[in-house]
VMD Tcl script that builds the backbone (N, CA, C; Angstrom):
set m [mol new atoms 354]
animate dup $m
set s [atomselect $m all]
$s set {name element resname resid chain x y z} {
  {N N MET 1 A 77.357 -12.576 19.375}
  {CA C MET 1 A 78.159 -11.548 18.291}
  {C C MET 1 A 76.739 -10.886 17.622}
  {N N LYS 2 A 75.869 -12.123 17.075}
  {CA C LYS 2 A 74.547 -12.033 16.497}
  {C C LYS 2 A 73.759 -10.775 17.066}
  {N N TYR 3 A 73.625 -10.788 18.203}
  {CA C TYR 3 A 72.307 -9.710 18.889}
  {C C TYR 3 A 73.703 -8.437 19.283}
  {N N SER 4 A 74.629 -8.589 19.504}
  {CA C SER 4 A 75.143 -7.099 19.688}
  {C C SER 4 A 75.246 -6.502 17.957}
  {N N LEU 5 A 75.381 -7.004 17.312}
  {CA C LEU 5 A 75.134 -6.058 15.841}
  {C C LEU 5 A 73.517 -5.445 15.625}
  {N N LEU 6 A 72.816 -6.523 15.989}
  {CA C LEU 6 A 71.463 -5.989 16.020}
  {C C LEU 6 A 71.085 -4.876 17.538}
  {N N LEU 7 A 71.505 -5.069 18.052}
  {CA C LEU 7 A 71.468 -3.783 19.537}
  {C C LEU 7 A 71.971 -2.606 18.463}
  {N N ALA 8 A 73.455 -2.633 18.244}
  {CA C ALA 8 A 73.724 -1.623 17.987}
  {C C ALA 8 A 73.130 -0.541 16.616}
  {N N ALA 9 A 72.863 -1.550 15.776}
  {CA C ALA 9 A 71.899 -1.027 14.260}
  {C C ALA 9 A 70.688 -0.435 14.912}
  {N N LEU 10 A 70.195 -0.922 15.471}
  {CA C LEU 10 A 69.118 -0.484 16.536}
  {C C LEU 10 A 69.187 1.063 16.952}
  {N N VAL 11 A 70.039 1.058 18.031}
  {CA C VAL 11 A 70.551 2.118 18.549}
  {C C VAL 11 A 70.685 3.315 17.565}
  {N N ALA 12 A 71.508 2.798 16.275}
  {CA C ALA 12 A 71.632 3.959 15.347}
  {C C ALA 12 A 70.641 4.210 15.055}
  {N N MET 13 A 69.787 3.769 14.255}
  {CA C MET 13 A 68.573 3.834 13.928}
  {C C MET 13 A 68.154 5.134 14.821}
  {N N LEU 14 A 67.665 4.563 15.897}
  {CA C LEU 14 A 66.612 5.297 16.807}
  {C C LEU 14 A 67.679 7.118 16.766}
  {N N GLY 15 A 68.531 6.802 16.925}
  {CA C GLY 15 A 68.882 7.714 17.527}
  {C C GLY 15 A 69.319 8.899 16.445}
  {N N LEU 16 A 69.371 8.519 15.293}
  {CA C LEU 16 A 69.592 9.025 13.697}
  {C C LEU 16 A 67.890 9.539 13.076}
  {N N SER 17 A 67.153 8.773 13.724}
  {CA C SER 17 A 65.793 9.722 13.564}
  {C C SER 17 A 65.149 10.806 15.182}
  {N N ALA 18 A 65.853 9.859 15.971}
  {CA C ALA 18 A 65.232 11.646 16.674}
  {C C ALA 18 A 66.156 12.518 16.494}
  {N N CYS 19 A 67.028 12.764 16.026}
  {CA C CYS 19 A 67.378 14.066 15.494}
  {C C CYS 19 A 66.761 14.861 14.030}
  {N N GLU 20 A 66.224 14.175 13.445}
  {CA C GLU 20 A 65.322 15.064 12.848}
  {C C GLU 20 A 64.271 15.467 12.822}
  {N N LYS 21 A 63.862 16.450 12.809}
  {CA C LYS 21 A 62.200 16.705 13.132}
  {C C LYS 21 A 62.245 17.644 12.075}
  {N N THR 22 A 60.725 17.109 11.547}
  {CA C THR 22 A 60.290 18.342 10.601}
  {C C THR 22 A 58.929 18.897 10.925}
  {N N THR 23 A 59.748 20.530 11.023}
  {CA C THR 23 A 58.597 21.058 11.218}
  {C C THR 23 A 57.408 21.420 10.209}
  {N N VAL 24 A 56.180 21.794 10.817}
  {CA C VAL 24 A 54.935 22.098 9.873}
  {C C VAL 24 A 54.280 23.346 10.236}
  {N N THR 25 A 54.344 24.338 8.524}
  {CA C THR 25 A 54.002 25.784 9.100}
  {C C THR 25 A 52.891 25.978 8.678}
  {N N PRO 26 A 51.624 26.584 8.983}
  {CA C PRO 26 A 50.289 26.242 8.907}
  {C C PRO 26 A 50.304 27.765 7.314}
  {N N SER 27 A 49.738 27.335 6.222}
  {CA C SER 27 A 49.659 28.531 5.161}
  {C C SER 27 A 49.024 29.699 5.429}
  {N N PRO 28 A 49.011 30.455 5.656}
  {CA C PRO 28 A 47.835 32.071 5.819}
  {C C PRO 28 A 46.860 31.609 5.157}
  {N N ALA 29 A 45.454 31.332 5.771}
  {CA C ALA 29 A 44.417 31.939 5.149}
  {C C ALA 29 A 43.990 32.332 4.107}
  {N N ALA 30 A 44.033 32.268 2.956}
  {CA C ALA 30 A 43.037 33.265 2.204}
  {C C ALA 30 A 41.874 34.326 2.945}
  {N N ALA 31 A 41.851 35.467 2.750}
  {CA C ALA 31 A 40.930 36.488 3.720}
  {C C ALA 31 A 39.945 36.050 2.626}
  {N N PRO 32 A 38.672 36.194 3.368}
  {CA C PRO 32 A 37.451 36.123 2.067}
  {C C PRO 32 A 36.656 36.701 1.568}
  {N N VAL 33 A 36.281 36.946 0.310}
  {CA C VAL 33 A 36.421 38.142 -0.019}
  {C C VAL 33 A 34.445 38.757 -0.220}
  {N N VAL 34 A 34.456 39.727 0.961}
  {CA C VAL 34 A 33.009 40.869 1.048}
  {C C VAL 34 A 32.361 41.207 -0.327}
  {N N VAL 35 A 31.621 41.335 -0.525}
  {CA C VAL 35 A 30.974 42.124 -1.600}
  {C C VAL 35 A 30.172 42.945 -0.818}
  {N N VAL 36 A 30.435 44.072 -1.798}
  {CA C VAL 36 A 29.394 45.752 -0.802}
  {C C VAL 36 A 28.382 45.696 -1.776}
  {N N PRO 37 A 27.327 45.959 -1.732}
  {CA C PRO 37 A 25.952 46.416 -2.663}
  {C C PRO 37 A 26.515 47.614 -3.515}
  {N N GLY 38 A 25.629 48.346 -4.139}
  {CA C GLY 38 A 25.971 49.911 -4.522}
  {C C GLY 38 A 24.878 50.441 -4.422}
  {N N PRO 39 A 24.823 51.695 -4.439}
  {CA C PRO 39 A 23.733 52.543 -4.143}
  {C C PRO 39 A 21.943 52.376 -5.010}
  {N N ALA 40 A 21.042 52.212 -4.683}
  {CA C ALA 40 A 19.963 52.145 -4.773}
  {C C ALA 40 A 19.453 52.790 -6.384}
  {N N GLY 41 A 18.995 52.056 -7.528}
  {CA C GLY 41 A 18.805 53.110 -8.357}
  {C C GLY 41 A 17.199 53.851 -8.048}
  {N N PRO 42 A 17.149 54.571 -9.167}
  {CA C PRO 42 A 16.037 54.995 -9.305}
  {C C PRO 42 A 14.755 54.438 -9.435}
  {N N ALA 43 A 13.509 55.394 -8.708}
  {CA C ALA 43 A 12.299 54.271 -8.407}
  {C C ALA 43 A 11.334 54.217 -10.173}
  {N N GLY 44 A 10.733 53.609 -10.383}
  {CA C GLY 44 A 10.200 53.083 -11.908}
  {C C GLY 44 A 8.959 53.994 -12.291}
  {N N ALA 45 A 8.358 53.763 -12.832}
  {CA C ALA 45 A 7.147 54.668 -13.315}
  {C C ALA 45 A 6.264 53.882 -12.518}
  {N N THR 46 A 4.912 54.588 -12.020}
  {CA C THR 46 A 4.201 54.568 -11.834}
  {C C THR 46 A 3.352 53.420 -12.684}
  {N N GLY 47 A 2.404 51.932 -12.324}
  {CA C GLY 47 A 1.701 51.209 -13.580}
  {C C GLY 47 A 0.555 52.175 -13.573}
  {N N ALA 48 A -0.041 51.789 -14.837}
  {CA C ALA 48 A -1.838 52.128 -14.944}
  {C C ALA 48 A -2.905 51.392 -14.133}
  {N N THR 49 A -3.922 51.924 -14.147}
  {CA C THR 49 A -4.664 51.661 -13.005}
  {C C THR 49 A -5.582 50.477 -13.620}
  {N N GLY 50 A -6.152 49.884 -13.031}
  {CA C GLY 50 A -6.705 48.136 -13.654}
  {C C GLY 50 A -7.898 48.699 -13.661}
  {N N SER 51 A -8.885 48.007 -14.428}
  {CA C SER 51 A -10.328 48.524 -14.927}
  {C C SER 51 A -11.053 47.847 -13.476}
  {N N THR 52 A -12.554 48.127 -13.539}
  {CA C THR 52 A -13.278 47.700 -12.276}
  {C C THR 52 A -14.343 46.415 -12.624}
  {N N GLY 53 A -14.232 45.495 -11.525}
  {CA C GLY 53 A -14.568 44.202 -11.751}
  {C C GLY 53 A -16.318 44.594 -12.500}
  {N N SER 54 A -16.740 43.451 -12.860}
  {CA C SER 54 A -18.363 43.478 -13.054}
  {C C SER 54 A -18.905 43.093 -11.543}
  {N N THR 55 A -20.016 43.509 -11.803}
  {CA C THR 55 A -21.726 42.762 -10.186}
  {C C THR 55 A -22.123 42.077 -10.598}
  {N N GLY 56 A -22.331 41.497 -9.196}
  {CA C GLY 56 A -22.549 40.142 -9.300}
  {C C GLY 56 A -23.801 40.180 -9.607}
  {N N SER 57 A -24.664 38.994 -10.195}
  {CA C SER 57 A -25.943 39.447 -9.714}
  {C C SER 57 A -27.230 39.304 -9.028}
  {N N THR 58 A -28.370 39.439 -8.983}
  {CA C THR 58 A -29.007 39.427 -7.284}
  {C C THR 58 A -29.412 38.434 -7.483}
  {N N GLY 59 A -30.066 37.543 -6.451}
  {CA C GLY 59 A -30.548 35.908 -6.193}
  {C C GLY 59 A -31.740 36.209 -6.358}
  {N N SER 60 A -32.733 35.047 -6.484}
  {CA C SER 60 A -33.849 34.929 -6.458}
  {C C SER 60 A -34.121 35.559 -4.811}
  {N N THR 61 A -35.956 35.363 -4.885}
  {CA C THR 61 A -36.386 35.725 -3.207}
  {C C THR 61 A -36.410 34.378 -2.779}
  {N N VAL 62 A -36.366 34.049 -1.775}
  {CA C VAL 62 A -36.981 33.194 -1.195}
  {C C VAL 62 A -38.469 33.116 -0.606}
  {N N ALA 63 A -39.456 32.344 -0.908}
  {CA C ALA 63 A -41.122 33.054 -0.288}
  {C C ALA 63 A -40.292 32.300 1.954}
  {N N VAL 64 A -41.433 32.701 2.567}
  {CA C VAL 64 A -41.484 32.133 3.235}
  {C C VAL 64 A -42.500 31.255 4.272}
  {N N PRO 65 A -41.673 30.029 4.714}
  {CA C PRO 65 A -42.803 28.747 5.313}
  {C C PRO 65 A -44.142 29.420 5.784}
  {N N GLY 66 A -44.989 28.335 5.607}
  {CA C GLY 66 A -46.160 28.348 6.713}
  {C C GLY 66 A -45.894 27.681 8.089}
  {N N ALA 67 A -47.163 27.807 8.714}
  {CA C ALA 67 A -46.627 27.601 10.233}
  {C C ALA 67 A -47.150 26.154 10.091}
  {N N THR 68 A -46.655 25.253 11.176}
  {CA C THR 68 A -46.884 23.622 11.205}
  {C C THR 68 A -48.155 23.409 11.072}
  {N N GLY 69 A -48.605 22.292 10.467}
  {CA C GLY 69 A -50.054 22.319 11.255}
  {C C GLY 69 A -50.035 21.256 12.263}
  {N N ALA 70 A -51.537 21.147 12.469}
  {CA C ALA 70 A -52.048 20.219 14.115}
  {C C ALA 70 A -51.691 19.057 13.422}
  {N N THR 71 A -51.189 18.202 14.889}
  {CA C THR 71 A -51.057 16.472 14.817}
  {C C THR 71 A -52.247 15.608 14.810}
  {N N GLY 72 A -51.746 15.033 14.151}
  {CA C GLY 72 A -53.203 14.470 14.074}
  {C C GLY 72 A -53.029 13.284 15.134}
  {N N ALA 73 A -54.630 12.633 15.075}
  {CA C ALA 73 A -55.067 11.592 16.389}
  {C C ALA 73 A -54.763 10.480 16.610}
  {N N THR 74 A -54.164 9.841 17.266}
  {CA C THR 74 A -54.042 8.748 17.646}
  {C C THR 74 A -54.900 7.431 16.848}
  {N N GLY 75 A -54.325 6.309 16.280}
  {CA C GLY 75 A -55.435 5.311 15.649}
  {C C GLY 75 A -55.627 4.605 17.044}
  {N N ALA 76 A -57.187 3.749 16.744}
  {CA C ALA 76 A -57.140 2.791 18.401}
  {C C ALA 76 A -56.239 1.158 17.992}
  {N N THR 77 A -55.932 0.368 19.221}
  {CA C THR 77 A -55.685 -1.159 19.602}
  {C C THR 77 A -55.978 -1.823 18.526}
  {N N GLY 78 A -55.452 -2.703 18.438}
  {CA C GLY 78 A -56.067 -4.074 17.302}
  {C C GLY 78 A -56.448 -4.570 18.598}
  {N N SER 79 A -57.450 -5.817 17.873}
  {CA C SER 79 A -57.925 -6.191 18.942}
  {C C SER 79 A -57.767 -7.366 19.147}
  {N N ALA 80 A -57.151 -8.566 20.061}
  {CA C ALA 80 A -56.302 -9.863 20.192}
  {C C ALA 80 A -56.725 -10.944 19.115}
  {N N GLY 81 A -55.981 -11.541 18.589}
  {CA C GLY 81 A -56.306 -12.917 18.221}
  {C C GLY 81 A -56.823 -13.873 19.089}
  {N N ALA 82 A -57.605 -15.199 18.422}
  {CA C ALA 82 A -58.044 -15.980 18.934}
  {C C ALA 82 A -56.688 -16.692 19.320}
  {N N THR 83 A -56.403 -17.914 20.229}
  {CA C THR 83 A -55.505 -18.705 20.184}
  {C C THR 83 A -56.349 -20.303 19.736}
  {N N GLY 84 A -55.058 -20.888 18.848}
  {CA C GLY 84 A -55.529 -21.872 18.437}
  {C C GLY 84 A -55.607 -23.006 19.667}
  {N N SER 85 A -56.617 -24.457 18.686}
  {CA C SER 85 A -56.555 -25.692 19.983}
  {C C SER 85 A -55.321 -25.883 19.645}
  {N N THR 86 A -55.267 -27.253 21.073}
  {CA C THR 86 A -53.699 -27.972 20.980}
  {C C THR 86 A -54.365 -29.259 19.841}
  {N N GLY 87 A -53.349 -29.975 18.978}
  {CA C GLY 87 A -52.850 -30.942 18.550}
  {C C GLY 87 A -53.223 -32.317 19.206}
  {N N TYR 88 A -53.462 -33.214 18.368}
  {CA C TYR 88 A -53.537 -34.937 19.218}
  {C C TYR 88 A -52.266 -35.318 19.103}
  {N N THR 89 A -52.116 -36.185 19.940}
  {CA C THR 89 A -50.761 -36.724 20.507}
  {C C THR 89 A -50.938 -38.125 19.275}
  {N N GLY 90 A -49.842 -38.092 18.872}
  {CA C GLY 90 A -49.855 -39.582 18.176}
  {C C GLY 90 A -49.480 -40.472 18.545}
  {N N ALA 91 A -49.504 -41.416 17.933}
  {CA C ALA 91 A -49.939 -43.413 18.228}
  {C C ALA 91 A -48.239 -43.765 18.268}
  {N N THR 92 A -47.899 -44.536 19.590}
  {CA C THR 92 A -46.896 -45.503 20.113}
  {C C THR 92 A -46.835 -46.016 18.330}
  {N N GLY 93 A -45.106 -46.098 18.445}
  {CA C GLY 93 A -44.957 -46.955 17.390}
  {C C GLY 93 A -44.273 -48.463 17.611}
  {N N ALA 94 A -44.352 -49.622 16.944}
  {CA C ALA 94 A -44.934 -50.786 17.027}
  {C C ALA 94 A -42.902 -51.410 17.776}
  {N N THR 95 A -43.316 -52.204 18.590}
  {CA C THR 95 A -42.107 -53.099 19.142}
  {C C THR 95 A -41.049 -53.501 17.952}
  {N N GLY 96 A -39.576 -53.416 17.097}
  {CA C GLY 96 A -39.086 -53.945 16.964}
  {C C GLY 96 A -38.717 -55.866 17.021}
  {N N ALA 97 A -38.362 -56.235 16.091}
  {CA C ALA 97 A -38.390 -57.427 16.049}
  {C C ALA 97 A -36.339 -58.204 16.820}
  {N N GLU 98 A -36.634 -59.208 17.635}
  {CA C GLU 98 A -35.652 -59.753 18.393}
  {C C GLU 98 A -34.760 -60.105 17.130}
  {N N GLY 99 A -32.768 -59.867 17.838}
  {CA C GLY 99 A -32.706 -60.316 17.165}
  {C C GLY 99 A -31.850 -62.213 17.127}
  {N N VAL 100 A -31.252 -62.563 16.306}
  {CA C VAL 100 A -30.608 -63.049 16.458}
  {C C VAL 100 A -30.163 -63.852 17.338}
  {N N LYS 101 A -29.854 -64.853 18.180}
  {CA C LYS 101 A -28.837 -65.128 19.075}
  {C C LYS 101 A -27.015 -65.746 18.748}
  {N N GLY 102 A -26.496 -65.250 18.931}
  {CA C GLY 102 A -25.623 -65.765 19.011}
  {C C GLY 102 A -24.832 -66.967 19.195}
  {N N ASP 103 A -23.906 -67.407 18.705}
  {CA C ASP 103 A -23.559 -69.326 19.421}
  {C C ASP 103 A -22.340 -69.443 20.566}
  {N N THR 104 A -22.713 -70.147 21.595}
  {CA C THR 104 A -22.053 -70.026 22.827}
  {C C THR 104 A -20.895 -70.350 22.722}
  {N N GLY 105 A -19.559 -69.807 23.203}
  {CA C GLY 105 A -18.573 -69.820 23.269}
  {C C GLY 105 A -18.405 -71.629 23.715}
  {N N LYS 106 A -16.979 -72.300 22.975}
  {CA C LYS 106 A -16.460 -73.578 22.979}
  {C C LYS 106 A -15.777 -73.170 23.770}
  {N N THR 107 A -15.488 -74.721 24.891}
  {CA C THR 107 A -14.261 -74.956 25.688}
  {C C THR 107 A -13.380 -75.567 25.112}
  {N N GLY 108 A -11.946 -75.551 25.702}
  {CA C GLY 108 A -10.863 -76.237 24.657}
  {C C GLY 108 A -10.124 -76.310 23.608}
  {N N GLY 109 A -9.935 -74.897 23.446}
  {CA C GLY 109 A -9.893 -74.236 21.680}
  {C C GLY 109 A -8.659 -74.942 21.735}
  {N N ASP 110 A -7.744 -74.465 20.451}
  {CA C ASP 110 A -7.288 -74.469 19.941}
  {C C ASP 110 A -5.840 -73.739 20.801}
  {N N THR 111 A -4.258 -74.565 21.374}
  {CA C THR 111 A -3.602 -73.534 22.041}
  {C C THR 111 A -2.390 -73.842 20.632}
  {N N VAL 112 A -1.523 -72.494 20.541}
  {CA C VAL 112 A -0.465 -73.023 19.764}
  {C C VAL 112 A 1.432 -72.474 20.618}
  {N N ILE 113 A 1.528 -73.355 20.656}
  {CA C ILE 113 A 2.805 -73.238 21.084}
  {C C ILE 113 A 3.988 -72.603 19.962}
  {N N VAL 114 A 5.086 -71.892 19.667}
  {CA C VAL 114 A 6.180 -71.478 19.437}
  {C C VAL 114 A 6.992 -71.610 20.060}
  {N N VAL 115 A 8.310 -72.504 19.180}
  {CA C VAL 115 A 9.415 -73.128 20.135}
  {C C VAL 115 A 10.637 -72.556 19.570}
  {N N PRO 116 A 11.243 -70.729 19.340}
  {CA C PRO 116 A 12.584 -70.945 18.860}
  {C C PRO 116 A 13.572 -71.497 19.288}
  {N N GLN 117 A 14.018 -72.075 17.798}
  {CA C GLN 117 A 15.340 -72.496 17.007}
  {C C GLN 117 A 16.288 -72.405 17.937}
  {N N LYS 118 A 17.282 -73.302 18.118}
  {CA C LYS 118 A 18.965 -73.197 18.923}
  {C C LYS 118 A 19.827 -72.539 18.342}
}
mol reanalyze $m
mol bondsrecalc $m
mol representation Tube
mol addrep $m
């Protein structure tokens, strides 16, 4: 009974919503306004003629350079210097003193035994 009442309400809702159809009609678009230009007006009067610009100054005259001079003679090569003499060998240094001798090792050294507690 519980389910049959829910099923009947569902069928009624679907039936009623299927019958109602909404139709949407598009509104007509407004035609664009086209502006047409008018005829051209009369031509304007001719303007006055401008004044003539001043003439630039003349530059100074450049002298023509003379011919290149002759190349000078090459200088003489210098003489080689004398080789220096070899130095003396140094004297040998003295021998250092002998170091102190260490103690001879001892036999029968101390031995430590660690016994853990129970």
